[in-house]
N, C-alpha and C positions, 0 to 999 in steps of 0.2 A: 296492517295487512300488505300497506304496502313498506313500511318499516321489517318486515321478515323477508320481504322479499331483493332489496339495497341488502340485508346483512345471511342470507342466501341461508337463511334456516328454516328448511322443508321443509319439519312436524308440525314446526307449525302454522306454515303452508295449509298441514293437509290437513290439519286440525279445523284448519277455518274453513274449506273445502262447502261443508254444510249448512256453513250459515249465507256462506257470498252464492252458492246456487238456490237457498229458502228467499233470498233477497230481490235474487232475479225471478222468480215465478211472480213474487208479487208486484212485479214491475209488468205481469203480462210478455215474460220473456220465458222458450218455453226449457225444460228440462236440458235437453239437448244441446241445443244453442249457448245456456250460461255454461253447460261443461266443456264444450266448445273454446268457449274464450277462456274459463280456468285452463284450461292444457294450454292454450298460447302462453298465456302470463307464467304457468310452471316455468316453458317453455323457456322463454324470455328470461327467468327470472333466473336461472343456470349459468348465464352470460350474453347479455344482448342489449344494445344502445340503441338506442333513433336515430334518424336518418341524418337529425342536424349535431347531431353532441359528436358522430362518425367521421364526418366531413371537415368536419373542426378540426378530432385530431387529423385526419391524415393531413390536412394543409402544417399541423404544426411540425408534423413526420419529413414531410417535403420539406416543408424551409431548413427543420436541425439539419437534412442530408444532404440538400446543396450546399451551405453553411460547414458543412463538415469538409466537404468535398473540394469548395473554393477559396475558405478561408479555415484552414483547421489551425491555423495557431490564433489565432484570436479566438474560434471558437473553443476549441480546449482552455484556452486561458480563462473563458469567461465561466465554463463550466466548474472549475474548477477551488474557482471563488465562490460558485455559489453553492459547495461542498465542503469549504473548508471547515462546518459545523458539524459533518458526520464524517468520522469516519472509514466507515466502510465503504460508503459511494465515494468518500474522494478516494479512493486508494483503488479504485475500479475505475474512474477515474484517470487515474495518476498511471497506472499502467495501460492503462488506452491510449492516454500521448504517448510515452516513451515504447510502445508495438506503431505508433508512425511516425517512428524516428524522433519526437523532440523531448527534448531535455528538458528535466523539470529541477529549475537552482534556486540553494538553498534560499532565505531569505536574507538583507543585505540592503547597511545600514546606507550605504555608499552607491545602491542602484535600484530598490526597492522604492513603490508606491507605500499605498496599503491594505489597497488589495492586490491579487495577481496582476503580472503586465508580462508583456512580450518586450524582450532582451534578445533583441537580436534572431535567430532561430531558434531560439530554447524561450520558456517562459520563467519567468521570474518572481517565485516565491510574494506574497506582500509582507510586510511589518507586522500587520494585524492575522499574520496567521501565530504570530506564538504569543502562548498565554503571558499575563498581565503586562505585556507593554498597553493597553488603551491609548490615552491622548499621549503619551510618551510617541508614538507612533508619528501624531500630526508634531509634533515642538522636531522632531528629527531632521523632517521634511523640509519644515520653516526654517530652520540654521542651516540644512544643505543646500536648497534656493539661495539662501543670501550669505551665505560663504562657500562658499565649491566645497565638494567632497572632503571625509573627514581623512589626515594621514593618519590617525591616533588616537588612542579612546581617549586623549586627553585634551584635543584639539574636540574630541567633541564634546567631552561637556565642557570645555569654557563656553564653544558658542552655542552649544543646547539649551531652549529654559530648564535647570534644573529644578523646579518646581516642578516640570512633568514627568521629568526623563528623573525618575526615582533610582532607585538601587536596584530593587526586585528587575524591572524594568530594565536596568543593563546585564541584573546575570541570566535573567531568562535570554535578550539577546544572546549572551555569548553560548550559552550552552545552545545555540538554535541554531549556532555557526553564521549569525548576522553581522559578525562585526571582523571573520576571515579577513575581508579586505583591509583592516588596519595593521597595523603593525605587532606583530609578538603572536604567540601558541594563543588558541583557545582558552589555556589558563593558566596562562600571563594572564590575558585579559581577565579573566576572571578573580582573578586573584589582586590585580591594579585595580580594582572599582573604587573600593574605599578611598583608596588614594586618589584618583582621575577627580571623582565628585567634588575630597575637600580644595582641588590644586584647583578647579571649576568654581568652583564658591567662591574662593576666596578674589580671582576676576570680578566674576558676577557683582559679590559687593558690591570692593572698590568701582564698578561702572553707575551701581548706581545711590550709591557715594557721591556722585562726579570726580572721584581723584586719576586724577593720572600718575605714567612713573615720568622719572626724573632727567630718564633717558630718551624722552617720550622727542623730542627733539621741537617741543612746541607743536606738535603735528594736531590738525584738528579731530583725528577721528578718536584719537584715546582708546583705540581696544586693543592694538597687540601692545600686550606690557611684554617688556624687558625680561622675562620670567621664567629659566629655564626648563623645560618639561620632566619630571622626575623618570627615572628609569623603568625601564616595567620588572618587575621583581624575577627571580632566578628559582624557577621550580620547573620540574618534570613535565613534557606535552602529559593530556591522559592517552591512556589505551587508546585504540580502534572499539575495543569494547564499552567503555567508558564513554567514551565521548557516540556515539551510538545511542546508550541506555540516556543521558541529558539532554541528547535531541528527540528520542520517543517523549521525553518527561514530561520536556516546552511544547511540541508542538501536535503529538498524537499520534507521529508517524513518523517512519525514517526517512532521510533526506539527501544522508554524505552518501547513503550503503544500508545494507540491511544481512546484520549479523546470519542470515543467513545465505548469503552470498558463492558462498563457496564448496556450497551441496545442491546448489540449483540441480545437478546432472540426476544426483537420491535423488532429489523430491521430483524432477518429473520423469524418471526414467524408473521408481519404487512407487510412484502414489494412484489410487485412483481418480482419485477426486482433490483439486483446488478446493479453501474455503472462502473462498468468495460467495457472496449473499444467494447472486441467482444459482452455482454450484450446489450450493444446500440448500434451495427452495425443491430440486427435482432428485433428493433421497428418498428413498420410502423407509418407512418404519420395518426393520429388520432387514432393508440391504445390509451385504458386509463391504466395508469398505477398508481403503488407508490410505494415509495419508502422512503427512510428515511438516514437520514445523517445532516451533522454540515456546517450550514453556514460560508462559508467563504470571501465574499462578499456578503454584502447589499447595492444596491445605490438606492434610491429613485427618482422618476424624475417623471414633474408634467405634461399632457398628452395635447393635443390640448385643451378640455374640462374643461380642471380645476382643475383636478382629480386627487390623488399621486396615482401612482405607483410604483413596487421593479421590477427590474433585481438582481434575487440571482444567485451563483454559491454554490449551491449543494453539499457534500464529505458525501463518504460513505468507507469500509475501500477501494474498488478496483480501487479506482476512482470517475471522477463528473460530472457536470451537469449542466445548464444554464438553472435555471427554470427563465419562467416571473409571476409575480402576479401583472392581469391589476387591476384598482382603486373596482371592485365589490368586490374580492378577498381581494385585500388588506386592507379596508375598516373593514371587516371581521377577519382580521387572521393579523392586521401589526405593534397588540401590543406584538406577538411574530416573526417578524419575525426582525432580528439581527444580525450582524456578530459572531458569536460564537454559537449561541443559535442554539441545535441539534433540532430535527423533525421530525415530519413526514408529507410526502405531496400526495395529489390524483389527479393528473391532469389528460392531453390531451396532447400527445408526437405531437408537431408541428417536420419534419424531412426533410426539406429544405434543400437546400446547402450541402446532405449530414452530417446534423451537426443536429442528434435530442432536443429540449429546449421539455419542460412541463411546459405549460399551467395551472399551480396552480388552483384547486378548492375548493379545502378542505386544510387546516394544522393543525395539531395536535402537541402541545408538545411531544421529548416522555418522558418525565417525569409523564408524563400521561393516556398514549397511552397503560399501559400493566394493570391499569384497564378498564379503558374504553372501552378496543374490545377486550378483554380473551374470547372467548367461549368455548376455550377447551386446555384442556393440553393429548398432545400426549406419548404414550409412547413406545418405540419399544422394546420387548422380544423373544428370538430365541426357539423355543420350544428344541432342540438338551441339550441334560443332563437338562433337567429346572425337580426342583424340588419340592414339597406342600410346602417346610416352606420358599423356593425363594419370590412362589407370594402370602406366609400370611407375609413375611413383608413387601412386596410391596402395601401390600391391608393399612398395619400400616403405614405404608409413607402413605398411600392418606387420610387416613382418620385422620391422623393427622390434615392435611391441609384444612377442611371444611370449602365448597365454596357454589359458585353456575355452575363451569367451568365443562362442562363434560372431561369425560376421554376417551379416542378414544386408544388401545392397539393394536401395531401392533405387530403380532404374523408371522415372520420368519420360514418356515421350513427345512428340513437339504435338501431340495432340492430349496430354495432360492424362493419359492413360501411366495406371501406374502399377508395374510387377517386381515381385520382391524374388530376389535372387539370394538360396544359402551357401554362404561358399563352403565345398567340401573340403578344400584342402588349407583354407588358412584361416586360424583360431591364434587369438589374440587378447593380452589382458585390458584391461579395463581402467588400466592409472590415468591418471591427470596430466601427464607425460605424451601416452599417447593419445589423448583428446585433441589435444593442443594441436599433438603433429595433424592430425587426418582435418581439424582447422582451419589448419593453418592452408590446405588445399580450397578446399569444399565450403564454410562459414559455419560458422558457429549454427546454428537451426539448423546445419542438412548430416550432425553428429549425435549418436543418443547413446543412452545405452539403459538395457528393457533384461527386465528379470525372468523374460522368460525369452523361450528362441524360438521364435511361432514370427 
């Protein structure tokens, strides 16, 4: 019975009710009293805590709130470290830190610790966040403490223990951006790894054998040998898309940017939900939703009727979801379903096994969505301290962007009451230039587009 209560298996509980009542009657408890106790247990099983449990939860919640309020940088640093192995929860914490104005910096061999750490007013990711680094992280920190920061990859390989700092570890560090403070681009550093290991290994081998340079002037250290560092290879830098993809491969998340960054307006203005774990929990079977994101997986499948469909994983800034594109939809939109494509999709939620999926009905490329779907541009203005010249400046910005979208003004009073006004005389286009012009006056968060005029 206890197990059924904890797992909320109400059918199992109900089947055990007669047994409970009979057992109570055998112990001289009236059937009514036994029934009342059973009803209390059934209610408690829906969701309940004993007082001690609830008190401890309240205490932890208060402590967390206090730390987040008074020590936000340290608090968010600790949270990011604790969720490094869980991509969904890490993204929740990373997005929250950025919402609080705290920047999350990439790992760096010259600045990072093993875990996440405070770096000025920012959070610096630890070397332990990078795949395949392991003991190499400790070896790099030990070399840095002993010899100082590394100016080049050759210096790093000369001073760090190459028995632990392997080629694979260096490749992953380069892809994660953890070598960005060294001389050269990521492509150059990645290409130079073999050369750097060979260079560093020759120094470490001579040091272990007790050899010194003929040009050491009899110095006692014998560490610095007069062999010039090789030149970095002349290779073109990685494209921004490749750079981000390599980051994601070794970190499980993007850190320097996101492929969807240029479509933030479209995702904010046209979607009905983000793909965070918390948002997906609120979806119900049969809900109609619009979601936007990057296709990270697209697997085609032939159905029993011989028609083609696709299983898609769609990812946005906060999480991901599986999307089913059955044959009717696939025949219409299959040309834009591919790994790496950025899309907006409308469909119905199927929420079986507590894991929601989306059955796609309509799909459009994000690059086309602003022009085809925008119906209004919204601006939020606070009435406190509002001057006529400021209103004139906003009007001029709007008139410079003539178009067909309605202008919706959100006036917020000093009492935080909000009034929505649709302009009768001004229409504008929702282009990037128009949005940037308005944001230069009002701030990024106070200007957005929408697919409705309400």
